[in-house]
N, C-alpha and C positions, 0 to 999 in steps of 0.2 A: 502847515506843519505836518510832518509825517505822523501817521497814526501811532507808530512806536513811541515817539516822543510825547504824544498826547497821553498815552498810557503811562509813561514815566512821570508825567506831571501829576496824573491821578495818584500814582504810587507815592509820590512825594507828599501829597496832601492827605494820605490815608493815616489811620491811627493804629492799625494793627501790624504786628510783625509776622513775617512768613519764614518758615524754616524748611530748608532743602537738605537732602542727603546727596553729597557729591560722589562722583564715581570712585574716589579714593577712600570712601567710607566716612569722611568727616562731614559734619553738619555746617551749613551756612545759614545764618539768620540775617534777614534784611529788616531793619527797623527804621521807620521815619522818626525824625527828631521832634516833629510837631510844628516846625516853623514853615513848612510847605516848600522848603528849599534844600534841606540837608537830609541825607540818608546815611545810616550807619550799616556797614556790612561786616559781620563777625563770622569767622570760621573757627571751629572749636579746637584747631591746632595752634591757636594764638595769633593768626593773621587777622588784622582788623583794618578796615578802610572807612574813610569818611568822605562822602561825595557832596558836592554842592551844585545843584541844578541838574536838569534832566540829561544834558549832554555828558556830564561827568559820571552820572549814575549809570547810564546805558553803556558807556565806554568801559567802566569797571566791571559790570556784569559780563559783558562780552569777553573781556580779558580773563576773568575767573573761569567762565565756562569753557573757553578755549584751552586753558591750561589744565583744568581739572575735570571738566565734564560733570554731568549730573546723572546718577545711575538709577535712582528709584525714589518713590515717595509712598506714603501711606496716608491714613486719615489725619494724622497729626503733623505730617511733614509733606510739604508740597515741592514738586520739582519738575523740570522739563529739561530738554537738551539744547535749547537755543533761547536767545534773548526774547524773541517774539512770544514763545510759549511761556516763559517765566512771567513776562509782563502781562500776558493775557489773563492771568489770575485777577488782575485789577479791573477787568471788564465787568465784574460783578458789582463793584463799587459799594459793598455793604457799609463801609465806614466813611463814605463821602456823601454829604447831603445831595439830594436829587437835583436841585436847581444848580448847584455848583458843578456837578458832573456834566449836566447838559450844557452849561456855559463853556466848560473845558472842551468837550468833544463835539459840540454842535447838536442841534435839535434833530438832525436827520439820522442819527445813529440809534441803534436799539440798545436800551439799557433796562436792566431789571429794577423794578421799584419794590422796595421793602417797606 
């Protein structure tokens, strides 16, 4: 499985939401539903998406970034300009148990343990 989709699987199993500032000035919030499969993406201009599974989640993020871009972030808002950088936030895995993240990504990858 491609590393991007492994990160998407980790994102789907996370419990915290992430907020980005898009290039057009609107905020995009990514929130996992808690079932490990469904992700909700809300943009503060009223657009809302619900994805199921890592393929759908990655495809929707790519589409949003292509259409709107991400301009900046600060300590309370995170963002990057491509799907790899957006999903790389989940490499920290603060909200996924250590054994579960090792099982998802394999024992040979570097993970931070908290």
